[in-house]
C-alpha positions in Angstrom: -1.9 21.2 13.7 -5.5 21.3 12.4 -8.2 21.1 15.0 -11.1 20.4 12.6 -11.7 19.5 9.0 -9.6 17.1 7.1 -7.8 19.0 4.2 -4.9 16.5 4.2 -6.8 13.3 4.7 -5.0 12.8 8.0 -7.0 12.4 11.3 -7.4 15.7 13.2 -7.2 16.5 16.9 -11.0 16.4 17.0 -11.0 12.9 15.4 -8.4 11.7 18.0 -10.6 13.1 20.9 -13.7 11.3 19.6 -11.7 8.0 19.2 -10.5 8.2 22.8 -13.9 8.9 24.2 -15.6 6.1 22.2 -12.8 3.6 23.0 -13.1 4.2 26.8 -16.9 4.1 26.8 -16.7 0.7 25.0 -13.8 -0.8 26.8 -14.7 0.1 30.4 -17.8 -1.0 32.3 -20.6 1.4 33.1 -18.9 4.6 32.2 -20.9 7.6 33.2 -18.7 10.3 31.8 -15.5 10.7 29.8 -13.6 14.0 29.6 -10.6 14.0 27.2 -8.3 16.5 28.9 -5.2 16.4 26.7 -4.4 15.3 23.2 -1.0 15.9 21.6 0.8 14.6 18.6 3.1 11.6 19.4 6.8 12.1 19.5 8.1 8.6 19.0 7.8 5.3 17.2 4.3 4.3 16.0 2.5 6.7 18.2 0.8 9.5 16.3 -1.3 10.8 19.2 -1.1 10.7 23.0 -4.1 11.5 25.1 -5.2 11.8 28.7 -8.8 11.3 29.8 -10.8 11.4 33.0 -13.4 8.7 33.4 -16.2 8.5 36.0 -17.8 5.1 36.9 -20.2 3.9 39.6 -18.4 3.0 42.8 -18.1 -0.8 42.7 -18.2 -1.3 46.5 -21.6 0.4 46.9 -22.9 -1.4 43.9 -21.8 -4.8 45.2 -23.3 -4.1 48.6 -26.6 -3.1 46.9 -26.6 0.2 48.7 -29.1 2.8 47.4 -28.0 6.4 47.4 -30.0 9.5 46.5 -27.3 10.5 44.0 -24.8 8.3 42.1 -21.5 7.8 43.8 -18.9 7.9 41.0 -15.2 7.0 41.2 -12.8 9.1 39.1 -9.9 7.5 37.2 -7.4 9.0 34.8 -6.2 7.1 31.7 -3.3 7.6 29.3 -3.7 6.4 25.7 -1.5 6.1 22.6 -3.0 6.0 19.1 -1.4 5.3 15.7 -1.9 7.4 12.6 -5.1 5.5 11.7 -6.5 6.2 15.2 -6.1 2.6 16.4 -5.5 2.4 20.1 -2.0 1.0 20.6 -2.0 1.1 24.4 -3.9 2.5 27.4 -3.2 2.4 31.0 -4.7 3.7 34.3 -2.6 6.6 35.5 -4.0 7.2 38.9 -7.1 7.0 41.0 -9.1 10.2 41.5 -8.4 12.3 44.5 
């Protein structure tokens, strides 16, 4: 598996990581940080890539109450994503809340 470059014209692991990061930043509100923690080639059906990503967003309770804090209070969520061979997101789901 190639991690950079594009000798075959197929998307690379780096391309898949960038797509996952961009998708989550666009699809979710007020994303502060996205860490793509795992990307593998898909094993079944239309799925070419499977990925996991950690996302940090402002805590909605504090925000709705209008509470000011000296430092941002961020909630951590983990998402699972599936991409096709053209790097279109086929599905994404929230795996679990941060601990």
